[in-house]
C-alpha positions, 0 to 999 in steps of 0.5 A, spaced: 623 544 347 615 543 348 613 546 355 606 545 359 603 550 364 601 549 371 594 548 371 594 552 378 599 558 377 599 558 370 607 558 369 611 555 363 614 548 366 621 547 363 622 542 369 618 539 375 620 537 382 620 530 383 619 526 390 618 519 393 611 517 396 609 510 398 603 508 394 598 504 399 593 499 398 589 497 405 594 500 409 600 497 406 605 499 402 604 497 395 610 500 391 614 506 392 611 512 387 614 518 385 610 525 385 611 530 380 610 537 383 610 544 380 617 548 381 613 554 382 607 553 387 608 545 389 602 543 386 602 536 384 602 535 377 602 527 377 603 521 381 606 514 378 610 508 380 617 510 381 621 507 374 628 506 378 624 502 384 621 498 379 627 496 375 630 494 381 625 490 383 625 486 377 632 485 377 632 482 384 626 477 381 630 475 375 636 474 379 632 470 384 629 466 379 635 464 375 639 462 382 633 457 383 633 454 376 641 453 377 640 449 383 635 445 379 640 443 374 644 437 375 
C-alpha cells in the first residue's frame, strides 16, 4: 500500500481522519463537504464535496423527476 506523508509533521499516512464541513458561498451553505485531516497533528490535508451527500441529493432529484414524469402520463 502506498502512503503519503503529512506536509506538516512528516508522519507517514496510512489513514486520515475525516470530518464534515459546510461549504459556503455568500453566507449560505452550498453543500456539505468533508475534510481530510492528519491523524497525528490534525493538519487539514484537503477539503471536498462529501460523496455520500452528493449521492443522496442525486437520488432525491432523480426520484422527484420520475414522480413528476409519472404524473404526466395518461
